[in-house]
C-alpha positions as CSV (number, residue, x, y, z in Angstrom):
1,M,36.5,38.9,28.9
2,I,37.8,35.7,30.6
3,S,35.3,36.0,33.4
4,K,32.5,36.4,30.9
5,L,33.6,33.4,29.0
6,N,33.8,31.4,32.2
7,K,30.3,32.5,33.1
8,L,29.1,31.5,29.6
9,G,30.8,28.2,29.9
10,K,29.3,27.5,33.3
11,S,25.8,28.5,32.0
12,L,26.2,26.2,29.0
13,R,27.5,23.4,31.2
14,S,24.6,23.8,33.6
15,L,22.1,23.9,30.8
16,F,23.7,20.8,29.3
17,L,23.5,18.9,32.6
18,E,19.9,20.0,33.2
19,N,18.9,18.6,29.8
20,L,21.2,15.6,29.7
21,S,18.5,13.1,30.5
22,N,16.3,14.3,27.6
23,L,19.2,14.6,25.3
24,L,20.3,11.0,25.9
25,L,16.7,9.8,25.4
26,Y,16.4,11.6,22.1
27,I,19.8,10.3,21.0
28,T,18.9,6.7,22.1
29,F,15.6,6.7,20.3
30,Y,17.3,8.1,17.2
31,V,20.2,5.6,17.3
32,F,17.9,2.5,17.6
33,L,15.7,3.5,14.8
34,G,15.4,0.9,12.0
35,P,15.7,-2.9,11.9
36,S,17.7,-4.6,14.6
37,T,20.9,-5.2,12.6
38,F,24.6,-4.5,12.8
39,S,24.8,-3.4,9.2
40,F,26.1,0.1,8.8
41,H,24.5,0.3,5.4
42,V,21.1,-0.3,6.9
43,W,21.7,2.1,9.7
44,F,22.7,5.0,7.4
45,Y,19.8,4.3,5.1
46,F,17.3,4.8,7.9
47,H,19.2,7.8,9.3
48,G,19.0,10.1,6.3
49,Y,19.5,13.8,6.2
50,L,15.9,14.6,6.9
51,I,15.5,12.5,10.0
52,T,19.0,13.6,11.3
53,T,18.2,17.3,10.7
54,F,14.7,16.8,12.3
55,T,16.3,15.2,15.4
56,V,18.9,18.0,15.9
57,L,16.2,20.7,15.5
58,T,13.9,18.8,17.9
59,V,16.7,18.6,20.6
60,V,17.5,22.3,20.2
61,L,13.8,23.2,20.4
62,D,13.4,21.1,23.5
63,F,16.3,22.9,25.1
64,F,14.7,26.2,24.3
65,L,11.3,25.2,25.7
66,Q,12.8,23.8,28.9
67,K,14.6,27.1,29.5
68,K,11.4,29.1,28.8
69,E,9.5,26.8,31.2
70,K,11.9,27.5,34.0
71,I,12.0,31.2,33.4
72,K,8.2,31.7,32.9
73,K,7.2,29.0,35.4
74,S,4.4,28.1,32.9
75,N,2.9,24.7,32.3
76,R,2.2,25.8,28.7
77,Y,5.9,25.1,27.8
78,L,5.7,21.7,29.6
79,L,2.8,20.9,27.3
80,Y,4.7,22.0,24.2
81,R,7.6,19.7,25.2
82,L,5.2,16.7,25.6
83,V,3.7,17.4,22.2
84,L,7.2,17.7,20.7
85,W,8.3,14.4,22.1
86,T,5.1,12.7,20.9
87,L,5.7,14.2,17.4
88,F,9.3,13.0,17.4
89,V,8.3,9.4,18.4
90,M,5.5,9.3,15.8
91,I,7.7,10.5,12.9
92,L,10.4,8.0,13.7
93,G,7.7,5.4,14.2
94,Y,6.6,6.0,10.6
95,Q,9.9,4.7,9.3
96,Q,9.7,1.8,11.7
97,V,6.2,0.7,10.9
98,Y,6.4,1.1,7.1
99,Q,10.0,0.1,6.8
100,T,11.1,3.0,4.5
101,T,13.1,6.1,4.9
102,L,11.3,9.4,5.3
103,D,12.0,12.1,2.7
104,L,10.7,15.6,2.0
105,S,8.2,14.4,-0.7
106,L,6.5,12.1,1.8
107,V,6.2,15.0,4.3
108,V,4.6,17.2,1.7
109,Y,2.4,14.4,0.5
110,F,1.1,13.9,4.1
111,F,0.2,17.5,4.7
112,H,-1.3,17.9,1.3
113,H,-3.7,14.9,1.9
114,L,-4.1,15.3,5.6
115,F,-7.9,15.5,5.3
116,I,-7.9,11.8,4.1
117,L,-4.8,10.4,5.8
118,Y,-5.8,11.3,9.3
119,S,-8.1,8.3,9.4
120,D,-5.1,5.9,9.0
121,I,-3.5,7.2,12.3
122,P,-5.3,4.6,14.6
123,N,-4.1,1.7,12.4
124,F,-0.6,3.2,12.4
125,L,-0.6,3.4,16.2
126,Y,-1.9,-0.2,16.4
127,Q,1.2,-1.4,14.5
128,W,3.6,0.0,17.1
129,N,5.8,-2.4,18.9
130,L,5.9,-2.5,22.7
131,W,9.3,-0.7,22.7
132,Q,7.8,2.3,20.9
133,W,5.1,2.7,23.6
134,I,7.7,2.2,26.4
135,G,9.9,4.8,24.8
136,L,7.0,7.3,24.6
137,V,6.1,6.7,28.2
138,I,9.7,7.0,29.4
139,G,10.0,10.3,27.6
140,Y,6.8,11.6,29.3
141,Y,8.2,10.4,32.7
142,L,11.5,12.3,32.3
143,I,9.9,15.5,31.0
144,L,7.2,15.6,33.8
145,N,9.8,14.8,36.5
146,Q,12.5,17.1,35.3
147,E,12.4,19.2,38.4
148,V,12.3,16.2,40.7
149,L,15.0,14.1,39.2
150,D,18.6,14.9,39.9
151,L,20.8,13.2,37.4
152,K,23.7,12.9,39.8
153,K,21.5,11.3,42.5
154,D,19.0,9.4,40.4
155,W,21.3,8.1,37.6
156,V,20.3,4.6,38.5
157,K,16.6,5.4,37.7
158,F,17.6,7.1,34.5
159,L,19.9,4.2,33.4
160,F,17.1,1.8,34.3
161,C,14.7,3.6,32.0
162,L,17.2,3.6,29.1
163,L,18.0,-0.1,29.7
164,L,14.3,-0.9,29.7
165,F,13.9,0.9,26.4
166,V,16.9,-0.7,24.7
167,S,16.0,-4.2,26.0
168,F,12.5,-4.1,24.6
169,R,13.8,-2.5,21.4
170,C,16.3,-5.3,20.7
171,A,13.9,-8.1,21.8
172,S,11.0,-6.9,19.6
173,D,12.4,-8.2,16.3
174,L,13.3,-11.5,17.9
175,V,9.7,-12.3,18.9
176,S,7.8,-10.6,16.0
177,P,6.7,-13.0,13.3
178,N,7.6,-12.2,9.8
179,T,4.6,-13.7,8.2
180,I,0.9,-14.2,8.8
181,Q,-0.2,-17.8,8.5
182,N,-3.4,-18.7,6.8
183,P,-4.5,-22.0,8.5
184,N,-8.1,-21.8,7.1
185,L,-7.1,-21.5,3.5
186,L,-9.6,-23.2,1.3
187,T,-8.4,-25.6,-1.4
188,S,-10.3,-26.4,-4.5
189,T,-10.3,-29.9,-6.0
190,S,-11.0,-28.7,-9.5
191,R,-8.7,-26.5,-11.5
192,P,-10.0,-23.6,-13.6
193,K,-9.1,-23.1,-17.2
194,T,-5.9,-21.3,-17.7
195,E,-5.8,-20.7,-21.5
196,L,-8.3,-18.8,-23.5
197,Q,-7.9,-18.4,-27.3
198,S,-10.5,-15.7,-28.0
199,I,-13.7,-14.0,-26.8
200,T,-16.6,-14.4,-29.2
201,G,-18.2,-11.3,-30.5
202,T,-18.3,-8.1,-28.4
203,P,-19.7,-9.0,-24.9
204,N,-20.2,-6.5,-22.1
205,I,-17.0,-6.3,-20.0
206,V,-17.2,-5.4,-16.3
207,L,-13.8,-4.8,-14.7
208,V,-14.0,-4.9,-10.9
209,L,-11.0,-3.8,-9.0
210,L,-10.9,-4.4,-5.3
211,E,-9.0,-2.0,-3.0
212,G,-5.9,-3.5,-1.4
213,V,-6.7,-7.2,-1.7
214,P,-3.9,-9.7,-2.2
215,R,-4.7,-13.1,-3.8
216,K,-3.8,-15.0,-0.7
217,H,-6.7,-13.4,1.4
218,L,-9.4,-13.6,-1.3
219,S,-8.5,-17.2,-1.9
220,K,-9.7,-18.1,1.6
221,L,-13.3,-17.3,0.6
222,K,-16.1,-18.7,-1.5
223,S,-19.3,-17.1,-2.7
224,R,-22.5,-18.1,-4.4
225,Y,-21.0,-17.8,-7.8
226,I,-17.2,-18.1,-7.4
227,D,-15.0,-20.4,-5.5
228,Y,-12.0,-18.1,-4.9
229,S,-9.8,-20.9,-3.7
230,K,-9.3,-21.7,-7.4
231,L,-6.9,-18.7,-7.3
232,S,-4.4,-20.8,-5.3
233,G,-1.4,-21.6,-7.4
234,S,-1.8,-18.7,-9.8
235,H,0.2,-15.4,-9.7
236,F,-0.8,-12.0,-11.0
237,W,1.4,-9.0,-10.2
238,I,1.1,-5.3,-10.3
239,P,4.3,-3.2,-10.8
240,M,3.8,-0.6,-8.0
241,P,1.6,-1.1,-4.9
242,H,-0.1,2.3,-5.0
243,T,-3.6,3.0,-6.1
244,S,-3.4,5.8,-8.6
245,K,-0.3,4.4,-10.3
246,S,-1.8,0.9,-10.4
247,L,-5.1,2.1,-12.0
248,F,-3.1,4.0,-14.6
249,T,-1.3,0.8,-15.4
250,W,-4.5,-1.2,-15.8
251,M,-5.8,1.4,-18.3
252,T,-2.6,2.0,-20.3
253,G,-0.2,-0.9,-19.8
254,E,2.4,1.6,-18.7
255,S,4.1,1.4,-15.3
256,Q,6.1,4.7,-15.2
257,L,8.2,3.4,-12.3
258,S,10.4,6.4,-12.2
259,N,7.5,8.7,-11.3
260,T,5.3,8.9,-8.3
261,R,2.5,10.5,-10.3
262,M,0.9,9.8,-13.6
263,Q,2.7,11.4,-16.5
264,L,0.0,12.1,-19.1
265,N,0.1,13.0,-22.8
266,D,-2.4,12.8,-25.7
267,S,-0.9,9.6,-27.1
268,L,-1.4,7.8,-23.8
269,L,-5.0,9.0,-23.5
270,E,-5.9,8.0,-27.0
271,S,-4.2,4.6,-26.7
272,S,-5.8,3.8,-23.3
273,L,-8.0,0.7,-23.1
274,P,-11.4,2.5,-22.8
275,K,-10.6,4.8,-25.8
276,L,-9.5,1.8,-27.9
277,L,-12.6,-0.2,-27.0
278,E,-14.8,2.9,-27.8
279,T,-13.1,3.7,-31.2
280,K,-12.3,0.2,-32.5
281,Y,-15.1,-1.9,-31.1
282,G,-18.0,0.6,-30.5
283,Y,-18.1,0.2,-26.7
284,Q,-19.9,2.7,-24.4
285,T,-17.5,3.3,-21.6
286,E,-18.5,4.1,-18.0
287,M,-16.6,4.2,-14.6
288,I,-18.1,4.0,-11.1
289,Y,-15.5,4.6,-8.4
290,T,-16.5,4.7,-4.7
291,Q,-13.3,6.6,-3.9
292,S,-12.6,10.2,-5.0
293,I,-10.9,10.8,-8.4
294,Y,-9.8,14.2,-7.1
295,F,-6.6,12.8,-5.7
296,E,-3.1,12.6,-7.1
297,G,-4.2,13.9,-10.5
298,M,-6.8,11.2,-11.3
299,E,-9.3,13.8,-12.2
300,Q,-7.1,14.8,-15.2
301,F,-7.1,11.2,-16.4
302,F,-10.3,9.2,-16.0
303,P,-12.8,11.8,-17.4
304,K,-10.7,12.0,-20.5
305,I,-10.8,8.3,-21.3
306,F,-14.3,7.3,-20.1
307,G,-17.5,8.5,-21.5
308,V,-19.2,8.7,-18.1
309,V,-17.4,8.9,-14.7
310,W,-19.1,8.6,-11.3
311,D,-16.9,9.0,-8.3
312,K,-17.4,9.3,-4.5
313,S,-18.5,13.0,-4.8
314,E,-21.2,12.2,-7.3
315,L,-22.3,9.0,-5.5
316,E,-22.7,10.9,-2.2
317,K,-24.9,13.5,-3.8
318,K,-27.2,10.9,-5.2
319,Y,-27.1,8.1,-2.6
320,G,-25.5,9.6,0.4
321,S,-28.7,9.4,2.5
322,L,-28.8,5.6,1.9
323,H,-25.2,4.5,2.0
324,S,-22.5,5.7,4.5
325,S,-19.2,7.2,3.6
326,F,-15.8,7.0,5.3
327,S,-12.5,8.9,4.8
328,W,-11.3,7.0,1.7
329,G,-14.6,5.9,0.2
330,M,-18.2,4.6,0.6
331,D,-20.2,1.6,1.5
332,D,-19.7,-0.4,-1.7
333,R,-23.3,-1.5,-1.8
334,V,-23.8,1.9,-3.5
335,I,-22.5,0.2,-6.6
336,L,-25.8,-1.7,-7.2
337,P,-28.2,1.3,-7.5
338,S,-25.5,3.0,-9.7
339,I,-25.3,0.1,-12.1
340,K,-29.1,0.2,-12.4
341,Q,-28.8,3.6,-14.0
342,I,-26.8,2.1,-16.9
343,S,-29.0,0.9,-19.8
344,E,-27.9,-1.3,-22.6
345,K,-28.0,0.5,-25.9
346,E,-29.0,-1.5,-29.0
347,N,-25.9,-3.1,-30.7
348,K,-23.6,-1.2,-28.4
349,P,-21.6,-3.2,-25.8
350,I,-20.6,-1.8,-22.4
351,F,-17.2,-1.5,-20.8
352,L,-17.8,-0.8,-17.2
353,F,-15.0,-0.2,-14.7
354,L,-16.1,-0.6,-11.0
355,G,-13.6,0.5,-8.4
356,L,-14.4,-0.5,-4.8
357,S,-13.1,1.0,-1.6
358,Q,-14.2,-0.7,1.7
359,T,-11.0,-2.7,2.1
360,H,-8.9,0.5,2.2
361,S,-7.7,1.4,5.7
362,P,-9.4,1.9,8.2
363,Y,-11.4,-1.0,6.6
364,F,-15.0,0.0,6.5
365,V,-17.6,-2.4,7.7
366,S,-21.3,-1.5,7.1
367,K,-22.8,-4.0,9.6
368,K,-24.3,-2.0,12.5
369,N,-23.7,-4.8,15.0
370,F,-20.0,-5.0,14.1
371,D,-17.9,-3.9,17.1
372,G,-15.1,-2.6,15.0
373,Q,-13.3,-0.4,17.6
374,W,-12.4,-3.6,19.5
375,K,-11.1,-5.5,16.5
376,S,-7.5,-5.6,15.1
377,P,-7.0,-4.0,11.7
378,F,-6.7,-7.5,10.2
379,D,-10.0,-8.6,11.7
380,R,-11.7,-5.5,10.4
381,Y,-10.1,-6.0,7.0
382,M,-11.3,-9.6,6.6
383,E,-14.8,-8.5,7.7
384,S,-14.8,-5.8,5.1
385,L,-13.5,-8.3,2.5
386,L,-16.4,-10.6,3.3
387,E,-18.8,-7.7,2.6
388,E,-17.0,-7.1,-0.7
389,V,-17.7,-10.7,-1.7
390,E,-21.4,-10.1,-1.0
391,V,-21.2,-7.0,-3.1
392,L,-19.7,-9.0,-6.0
393,D,-22.4,-11.6,-5.7
394,S,-25.1,-8.9,-5.9
395,I,-23.4,-7.4,-9.0
396,I,-23.3,-10.8,-10.7
397,S,-26.9,-11.5,-9.8
398,Y,-28.0,-8.2,-11.4
399,L,-26.0,-8.8,-14.5
400,K,-27.5,-12.2,-14.9
401,E,-31.0,-11.0,-14.6
402,N,-30.8,-7.7,-16.5
403,F,-28.2,-7.7,-19.2
404,S,-29.2,-9.5,-22.4
405,R,-25.8,-9.5,-24.0
406,D,-23.3,-12.0,-22.8
407,T,-21.2,-10.4,-20.1
408,I,-17.7,-11.0,-18.7
409,V,-16.8,-10.0,-15.2
410,I,-13.0,-9.4,-14.8
411,L,-12.0,-9.4,-11.1
412,S,-8.7,-8.2,-9.7
413,A,-7.3,-5.5,-7.3
414,D,-5.2,-2.4,-7.5
415,H,-2.6,-3.8,-5.1
416,G,-2.4,-6.0,-1.9
417,E,-2.0,-5.1,1.7
418,S,0.6,-6.0,4.4
419,F,-0.2,-6.9,8.0
420,G,3.2,-7.4,9.4
421,E,4.6,-9.8,6.8
422,E,8.3,-9.1,6.2
423,G,7.9,-6.2,8.8
424,A,5.6,-4.2,6.4
425,H,2.2,-2.7,7.0
426,A,-0.5,-1.3,4.8
427,H,1.0,-0.8,1.2
428,N,3.4,1.2,-0.9
429,Y,6.7,0.0,0.6
430,S,7.0,-3.8,0.1
431,L,7.3,-5.9,-3.1
432,F,6.6,-9.2,-1.5
433,N,3.5,-11.0,-2.7
434,Q,1.2,-9.7,0.0
435,E,1.3,-6.3,-1.7
436,T,1.9,-7.1,-5.3
437,D,0.4,-10.6,-6.1
438,V,-3.3,-9.8,-6.6
439,P,-6.3,-12.0,-7.7
440,F,-7.2,-12.2,-11.4
441,L,-10.0,-14.1,-13.0
442,L,-12.5,-13.9,-15.9
443,Y,-16.1,-15.0,-15.1
444,F,-18.5,-15.6,-17.9
445,V,-21.9,-14.5,-16.4
446,K,-24.1,-16.8,-18.5
447,S,-22.1,-20.0,-18.5
448,G,-20.4,-19.5,-15.1
449,Q,-17.1,-20.6,-16.7
450,I,-14.0,-19.2,-14.9
451,Y,-10.6,-18.6,-16.5
452,I,-7.5,-17.9,-14.3
453,P,-4.1,-17.5,-16.0
454,K,-1.1,-19.3,-14.4
455,S,0.8,-16.0,-14.3
456,G,0.3,-12.5,-15.5
457,S,0.6,-8.8,-14.8
458,S,-1.5,-5.7,-15.1
459,I,1.0,-4.2,-17.6
460,H,-0.2,-6.8,-20.1
461,F,-3.9,-6.6,-19.3
462,K,-4.7,-4.1,-22.1
463,N,-3.0,-6.1,-24.8
464,T,-4.3,-9.4,-23.5
465,L,-7.9,-8.2,-23.6
466,L,-7.6,-6.5,-27.0
467,D,-6.0,-9.7,-28.4
468,L,-8.8,-11.9,-27.1
469,L,-11.3,-9.6,-28.8
470,A,-9.4,-9.6,-32.1
471,P,-7.0,-12.6,-32.2
472,N,-3.9,-12.4,-34.4
473,V,-4.1,-8.7,-34.9
474,L,-1.0,-8.0,-32.8
475,Q,2.4,-9.2,-34.0
476,E,3.4,-12.7,-33.0
477,D,6.5,-11.6,-31.0
478,Q,4.3,-9.1,-29.1
479,L,1.7,-11.8,-28.4
480,K,4.4,-14.0,-27.0
481,Q,5.2,-11.4,-24.3
482,T,1.8,-9.8,-23.6
483,N,-1.1,-12.3,-23.8
484,F,-1.1,-14.1,-20.4
485,F,-3.8,-16.5,-21.5
486,K,-1.5,-18.0,-24.2
487,S,0.7,-21.0,-23.5
488,N,3.8,-19.2,-24.8
489,Y,3.3,-16.2,-22.5
490,Q,6.6,-15.1,-20.9
491,L,6.4,-12.9,-17.8
492,D,9.0,-10.2,-17.6
493,L,8.1,-7.6,-15.0
494,V,10.1,-5.0,-13.1
495,S,8.5,-3.4,-10.1
496,K,9.3,-0.8,-7.5
497,T,8.0,0.6,-4.2
498,W,6.1,3.9,-4.4
499,N,8.0,7.1,-3.7
500,S,10.8,5.1,-2.2
501,E,13.9,3.2,-3.3
502,I,13.6,0.7,-0.4
503,Q,12.8,-2.2,-2.7
504,K,13.0,-3.1,-6.4
505,S,12.0,-6.4,-8.1
506,W,12.3,-8.4,-11.3
507,I,10.0,-11.3,-12.0
508,T,11.0,-13.6,-14.9
509,N,11.4,-17.3,-15.9
510,E,9.8,-18.8,-12.8
511,K,12.0,-16.7,-10.6
512,K,11.4,-13.6,-8.5
513,Y,14.2,-11.2,-7.4
514,I,13.8,-8.6,-4.7
515,Y,16.6,-6.1,-4.1
516,H,16.7,-4.4,-0.6
517,S,18.4,-1.0,-1.2
518,D,18.8,-0.4,2.5
519,R,20.8,-3.6,3.0
520,D,22.3,-4.0,-0.5
521,L,20.7,-7.4,-0.4
522,L,19.4,-9.3,-3.5
523,L,17.1,-12.3,-2.8
524,E,16.2,-14.9,-5.4
525,M,13.0,-16.9,-4.8
526,D,10.2,-18.9,-6.5
527,F,6.9,-17.3,-7.4
528,A,5.4,-18.5,-4.1
529,E,8.3,-16.9,-2.2
530,E,8.9,-20.2,-0.3
531,K,12.3,-21.0,-1.5
532,R,14.6,-18.0,-0.9
533,R,18.3,-17.6,-1.2
534,E,20.7,-14.6,-1.1
535,V,22.4,-13.9,-4.5
536,I,26.1,-13.8,-3.7
537,D,27.4,-14.3,-7.3
538,P,28.5,-10.7,-8.1
539,K,28.0,-11.2,-11.9
540,L,24.4,-12.5,-11.5
541,K,23.7,-9.7,-8.9
542,Q,25.0,-7.0,-11.3
543,R,23.0,-8.5,-14.2
544,V,19.8,-8.4,-12.3
545,L,20.4,-4.9,-11.0
546,D,21.3,-3.6,-14.4
547,H,18.1,-5.0,-15.8
548,I,16.0,-3.4,-13.0
549,H,17.6,0.0,-13.3
550,A,17.3,0.0,-17.1
551,E,13.5,-0.6,-16.8
552,I,13.0,2.0,-14.1
553,R,14.8,4.7,-16.1
């Protein structure tokens, strides 16, 4: 018995020493996951049960594959180990790039929507830091040279690899900028009107929502009809930087922050903006959306509140030979021939919702001479945004020439987009302005007059529009809170990251608070996020958190 135990001990010791280099590499990569900080709170936040369990299982599986590789003398197991290491680095890289903890719901979400999300992988890899690529290559080197390297003899080489990895890891956050500067920001000498008492009659209303466009990027641009630099100085926030949840808020005024999906009932459907415009004001309601509504339950919502719905699947059938598609949507120039199918009915105004898609990752550009594969994601994004501005001009031109009834174009976005600001990328997991502060303006097509509120939110859009169409119908105390074109408007908005507790926010009284759950850090700042300070007063911090949690529940 003792001899058998000794043999087993020697075998385990031999196996451990043979795999020590890879074990140390896995552990090192795991330990240094997350922001470079000495906070134990942050470290434990980014090392949750799912990542820890996944790391342990990966190490065990690598041990097993290495043993099989030596017994079978097959390169197939070597290939499996390389794939396993790649998968490990990419999964840990997800937390690093998007600055959120990975949980089971996100894993299920990824595999459920893999047919769409695969197109975002190149942008995801582009956002990797140098230390992540170095770690990936070091892992390949150690796996491929397992038979050549002797840890006892070549410990200097191994330690050099680890030191190289750790050095680049720790240095990356020191040299990475937190924000993207906009040196070419246009400034407008004239200010738009910020207050609007009412809308005369029942004009056509065309709501255009851009995909993933923060106010700061659109305000760089100017078109034939609209000088978007007029948006500078205004602020308009959405409560959650995620498309389906944001579109739901625009139509209902409800944020439902505690849910990752729309929670529908008959009351919400009947009180939605399109339904109220139809039943109370006689509007014909139509929706043209260049993305698919068959995603996250949107197909159970929009067809029930709009009279007519055209999404990507319908547009491809009708115009697919003329306009290209990509994973998330279509060439948004398809909007124009679609609008031409809409005819004004006598004495019946139109409420038309146009949802665009080109500025969704991977940022579709229709120009044939655009060499997109050699451009950074941000360069592609700005090029696609320029094309969206041209689409908007073509829409306005058509409305001017073909709609006899006075028409109002309302322009905004479902959410913003991050390109490295505050360490965030894409959207969903940051509540800083680049993801939540979107453009908002009213453009009267006949007169060319522009109205831009000083501040506002999509949760108040429905009531604001209804009040403008029928002033003084809502109660005065409700008006005070919900009509952002009135001088006595008071913004009170709680927001939250999608499917994650990483950040929560409260915007009120010219102040914005952002709470970082991973660091137990509460920041107070102005609307422009230029003047920031940490809230250290325990009473104020608790009052802010109590308000946030009460709204989320």
